[in-house]
Phi, psi and omega in degrees: 000133180278138178262141177293147179280124179297142182292346180282347178274120181291144177283148179294150177292147177299138181271166177301323180301320181289324183279348182293149175294151178294347182268337183302132175089355180282149175288168179300319180294315178297320182298318183293340180271354182257118183296334181276354186247161175214145181275123178266108185293326183291324179259355182050051180216159179271129182228164175293121186295332178289317181296314191253014183047049186298344180278342179296128176075010178295136180263150178267146181217154176289143178276306177191164179291334180280319184288329182052049180227149171241137184221157174251030185282352179078003181265082179215165182300139180303328179303331181291350176280350178288151184306315182295314183287320181296326178297331181270317190256344183247116185240152186289341179221158177295323179296319178295320179297313180299316180296325182284323188250336185226040184292347182271009180177193183294154180214139179257126176266122180250107179259105183289352181267358178231167180276127179085168179246151180250105177294137184229136171246111183294145177271155179291139182278000000 
């Protein structure tokens, strides 16, 4: 039988573990799969996207040749963060990404910072 806890016993103080964001400590890949989280490139850590405006400055990248989508979800190879690769694979807008990688047909822009996806068909340059 459980005994009630007397009110005279003080409750423990909240620990740092309890106060941590649900995003703290996640890898970049885990972070990109969590809608509430965003990868902070300057600190190379996963943060609460509401707290840190994690959507600001997110770059768009191609997902795959089969998917025909460009996304700013941060789920791309770490190698693409190098200066040479980022200049090629990380673009400031979904439209620029679609035009660069899927100009021969339809392309879906996936903006993880907004509700819903915006299908895009790039125009010929």
